[in-house]
C-alpha positions in Angstrom: -67.9 -53.1 -88.1 -69.9 -49.9 -87.8 -71.3 -48.3 -91.0 -72.5 -44.7 -90.6 -76.2 -44.3 -91.3 -75.6 -41.4 -93.8 -73.7 -43.8 -96.2 -76.6 -46.2 -96.1 -79.1 -43.5 -96.8 -77.1 -42.1 -99.7 -76.7 -45.5 -101.3 -80.4 -46.3 -101.0 -81.4 -42.9 -102.5 -79.1 -43.5 -105.5 -80.6 -47.0 -106.0 -84.2 -45.6 -106.2 -83.4 -43.2 -109.1 -81.7 -45.1 -111.9 -81.7 -43.6 -115.4 -82.5 -40.0 -114.5 -79.4 -38.8 -116.4 -80.5 -40.5 -119.6 -83.9 -38.7 -119.7 -82.3 -35.3 -119.3 -79.8 -36.1 -122.1 -82.7 -36.8 -124.5 -84.4 -33.6 -123.5 -81.3 -31.6 -124.3 -80.8 -33.3 -127.7 -84.4 -32.6 -128.6 -84.1 -29.0 -127.4 -80.9 -28.6 -129.5 -82.8 -29.7 -132.7 -85.7 -27.4 -132.0 -83.4 -24.4 -131.5 -81.5 -25.3 -134.6 -84.7 -25.5 -136.6 -85.9 -22.1 -135.3 -82.7 -20.2 -135.9 -81.2 -21.9 -139.0 -83.6 -24.0 -141.1 -86.8 -22.0 -140.9 -85.3 -18.6 -142.0 -83.4 -20.3 -144.8 -86.5 -21.9 -146.1 -88.3 -18.6 -146.0 -85.5 -16.9 -147.9 -85.6 -19.7 -150.6 -89.3 -19.2 -151.1 -89.0 -15.5 -151.5 -86.2 -15.9 -154.1 -88.3 -18.5 -156.0 -91.2 -16.1 -156.0 -89.0 -13.3 -157.3 -87.6 -15.5 -160.1 -91.1 -16.5 -161.2 -92.3 -12.9 -161.3 -89.5 -11.6 -163.5 -90.7 -9.6 -166.5 -89.2 -7.7 -169.5 -87.4 -4.6 -168.4 -86.4 -5.8 -164.9 -82.8 -5.1 -164.0 -81.1 -8.1 -162.4 -77.8 -9.5 -161.1 -76.8 -13.1 -161.8 -74.9 -15.4 -159.4 -71.8 -14.8 -161.6 -72.0 -11.0 -161.0 -73.4 -10.1 -164.5 -75.7 -7.0 -164.4 -78.3 -6.8 -167.1 -81.9 -6.0 -168.1 -84.4 -8.8 -168.8 -85.2 -8.9 -172.5 -87.1 -12.1 -172.8 -88.6 -14.5 -170.3 -89.1 -18.3 -170.9 -90.0 -21.1 -168.6 -86.5 -21.9 -167.4 -84.2 -19.3 -169.1 -83.9 -15.6 -169.5 -82.4 -13.5 -172.3 -80.7 -10.5 -170.7 -79.2 -7.4 -172.3 -75.8 -6.7 -170.8 -74.8 -3.7 -172.9 -75.5 -2.3 -176.4 -76.6 -5.2 -178.6 -75.0 -7.9 -176.4 -77.6 -10.4 -175.2 -76.9 -13.6 -173.2 -79.1 -16.5 -172.2 -79.0 -17.5 -168.6 -80.8 -19.9 -166.4 -83.5 -18.4 -164.1 -81.9 -20.1 -161.1 -78.7 -18.0 -161.6 -80.6 -14.8 -160.9 -80.0 -13.7 -157.4 -81.0 -10.1 -157.0 -83.1 -7.3 -158.5 -81.5 -3.9 -158.7 -84.2 -2.0 -160.5 -84.8 0.3 -157.4 -81.2 0.6 -156.4 -79.9 4.1 -156.7 -76.4 5.4 -156.0 -76.2 6.8 -152.5 -74.8 10.4 -152.3 -72.1 10.2 -149.6 -71.6 13.9 -149.6 -74.6 14.4 -147.4 -72.9 12.6 -144.5 -69.8 14.9 -144.6 -71.4 18.3 -144.4 -69.3 21.0 -142.9 
């Protein structure tokens, strides 16, 4: 029986490189975690640190928005809570962690400028 030499060469080349596929799989898995950390976890941690810094720097007179959508002005600051004025003589006590945004500098945008004739 005659066996072509190309078949013998191919089988001997495959026998010399066992496990090369497993190494590339591990590299791809590690690369996937690195990319996920760079694009998802790292920016989220940065945003959480900025929000924590904002909450710790709140002072009387700041205008805020809570996670529940309540707009108010900070009237009293304690360690873990805030007393906010929401209108007239109405004051409510909220947890500092519920404050999500400062709207002190927000001003209504005049849309008429965009539609000049």
